[in-house]
C-alpha positions as CSV (number, residue, x, y, z in Angstrom):
1,M,74.6,77.8,62.6
2,S,73.0,80.0,60.2
3,V,74.3,81.5,56.9
4,E,73.8,85.0,58.3
5,Q,76.1,84.0,61.3
6,F,78.8,82.7,58.9
7,N,78.4,85.6,56.9
8,D,78.8,88.1,59.6
9,V,82.1,86.2,60.8
10,L,83.6,86.3,57.4
11,R,82.5,89.7,56.6
12,A,84.1,91.1,59.9
13,A,87.2,89.1,59.0
14,I,87.4,90.1,55.4
15,L,86.9,93.9,56.3
16,S,89.9,93.5,58.6
17,L,92.1,91.7,56.7
18,P,94.8,94.3,56.7
19,Q,95.0,94.2,60.3
20,H,94.7,90.4,60.3
21,L,97.9,90.3,57.9
22,K,99.9,92.8,60.1
23,A,99.2,90.5,63.1
24,T,100.1,87.4,61.3
25,L,103.5,89.0,60.5
26,R,103.8,89.6,64.2
27,L,103.1,85.9,64.9
28,L,105.7,84.9,62.4
29,D,108.4,87.0,64.2
30,D,107.3,86.0,67.5
31,P,110.0,84.1,69.2
32,N,107.9,82.6,71.8
33,I,105.9,80.6,69.1
34,P,107.9,77.5,68.0
35,D,109.1,77.4,64.4
36,E,106.3,75.1,63.5
37,G,103.8,77.7,64.4
38,R,105.7,80.4,62.8
39,M,105.6,78.3,59.6
40,I,102.1,78.1,59.7
41,A,101.9,81.9,60.2
42,A,104.1,82.4,57.3
43,G,102.3,79.9,55.1
44,A,99.0,81.6,55.8
45,V,100.5,84.9,54.4
46,L,102.1,83.1,51.3
47,H,98.6,81.6,50.9
48,W,97.2,85.1,50.5
49,L,100.0,86.4,48.4
50,S,100.1,83.5,46.1
51,G,96.5,83.7,45.2
52,S,95.9,80.1,46.1
53,N,92.8,79.0,46.5
54,T,91.6,76.0,48.6
55,I,88.0,75.6,47.1
56,P,88.2,74.8,43.3
57,G,86.6,77.3,41.1
58,M,87.0,80.2,43.3
59,R,87.2,83.2,41.4
60,A,89.6,85.9,42.1
61,G,88.8,89.1,44.0
62,L,86.6,89.5,47.1
63,S,85.1,86.1,46.9
64,S,88.5,84.5,47.0
65,L,89.2,86.6,50.1
66,A,86.7,84.5,52.1
67,D,88.8,81.3,51.1
68,D,91.9,83.0,52.4
69,L,90.4,84.4,55.6
70,I,89.2,80.7,56.5
71,V,92.5,79.5,56.0
72,L,93.9,82.3,58.0
73,L,91.6,81.7,61.0
74,F,92.1,78.0,61.1
75,A,96.1,78.7,60.7
76,Y,95.5,81.0,64.2
77,E,93.6,77.7,65.6
78,R,96.5,75.6,65.1
79,I,99.1,78.3,66.4
80,D,97.1,78.6,69.4
81,A,97.2,74.8,69.9
82,I,101.0,74.9,69.4
83,A,101.7,78.2,71.7
84,P,98.7,78.9,73.8
85,E,100.6,81.1,76.2
86,A,102.1,83.3,73.1
87,M,98.7,83.5,71.6
88,A,97.3,84.6,75.0
89,G,99.6,87.7,74.7
90,H,98.5,88.2,71.4
91,R,94.7,88.1,72.3
92,A,95.6,90.6,74.8
93,D,97.1,93.2,72.4
94,S,94.6,92.3,69.7
95,P,91.6,91.5,71.3
96,E,89.2,92.7,68.1
97,L,91.3,89.9,66.1
98,F,91.8,87.3,68.4
99,G,89.2,87.6,71.2
100,G,86.6,85.9,69.4
101,L,88.6,83.4,67.7
102,T,87.7,80.3,69.3
103,A,84.0,81.1,69.0
104,D,84.5,82.2,65.3
105,V,86.4,79.2,64.1
106,A,83.6,76.9,66.0
107,L,81.2,78.8,64.0
108,I,82.7,78.3,60.8
109,R,83.2,74.7,61.3
110,S,79.6,74.1,62.4
111,Y,78.7,75.8,59.3
112,L,80.9,73.8,56.8
113,G,80.2,70.6,58.2
114,K,82.2,67.9,56.3
115,G,83.6,70.5,53.9
116,V,85.6,71.8,56.6
117,S,88.2,69.0,56.0
118,V,89.1,70.9,52.6
119,F,90.3,73.7,54.8
120,D,92.0,71.5,57.4
121,K,94.0,69.8,54.7
122,A,95.0,73.3,53.2
123,V,96.4,74.5,56.6
124,E,98.3,71.3,56.9
125,K,100.0,72.2,53.3
126,I,100.5,75.8,53.8
127,P,103.9,75.5,55.1
128,Q,105.1,74.0,51.8
129,L,103.7,76.9,49.7
130,K,105.9,79.3,47.9
131,H,105.7,82.8,46.8
132,L,108.6,84.5,44.6
133,G,110.5,81.3,45.2
134,R,110.4,81.4,49.1
135,N,108.7,79.1,51.3
136,A,107.6,79.6,54.9
137,A,110.8,77.9,56.5
138,Q,112.8,80.4,54.6
139,C,110.7,83.2,55.6
140,I,111.3,82.5,59.4
141,A,114.7,81.3,59.1
142,D,116.3,83.8,56.8
143,E,116.0,87.6,57.5
144,E,116.2,88.5,53.8
145,S,113.2,86.3,53.0
146,S,111.2,87.5,56.0
147,T,112.0,91.1,54.9
148,V,110.7,90.3,51.4
149,L,107.5,88.7,52.8
150,H,106.8,91.8,55.0
151,E,107.5,94.1,52.0
152,Q,105.3,92.0,49.9
153,V,102.2,92.0,52.4
154,H,102.7,95.9,52.9
155,A,102.8,96.5,49.1
156,A,99.8,94.3,48.5
157,L,97.9,96.1,51.2
158,V,98.3,99.5,49.5
159,E,96.3,98.3,46.5
160,L,93.7,96.4,48.5
161,D,90.4,98.1,48.4
162,L,87.6,96.6,50.7
163,E,84.3,98.1,50.5
164,E,81.7,96.7,52.6
165,D,79.0,96.9,50.1
166,E,81.4,94.8,47.8
167,V,82.0,92.3,50.5
168,N,78.4,91.8,51.1
169,R,77.7,91.0,47.6
170,A,80.5,88.8,47.1
171,L,79.3,87.0,50.4
172,K,75.9,86.4,48.9
173,Q,77.6,84.5,45.8
174,L,79.5,82.2,47.8
175,G,76.5,80.4,49.5
176,P,76.4,77.9,46.7
177,V,80.2,77.4,46.8
178,F,80.1,76.5,50.5
179,E,77.3,74.5,50.3
180,G,78.9,72.3,47.4
181,L,81.8,71.4,49.6
């Protein structure tokens, strides 16, 4: 896979981050997804909210969103393996987000090569993340924690400003970071 294809996938994912986060909240609320999958969804949201970075030295800002989106897409992949029928429904409801998921994840995995293990390990650990003292298990089991998580996402989205030109500049700076994995 070429760097251009990789950047195209990440650019599209970053620019649709608000829609991805709202879709992830729907996944964690979906009773047709087992708790394991729902905790992965909650953990992916907590990863973004907490500002955790999978790649050491990743700066804050738009460049760190690439890290967050790869974790999010890999989380979707895991949820799809756990609950394929439920994810099929989400694919039908949001084809612009989930329709190309398998191909996008395959392209990212191909581009990252051995560096993909960094993200796989991060996805394994996201259910243990905490934000504001709440972890993924609490966010799916406790209505108050779930409400706080939803409110935190919506509040953060209000402040999120994604400009395509800025995303393109950030992606150009990330080449050496991903090559170093």
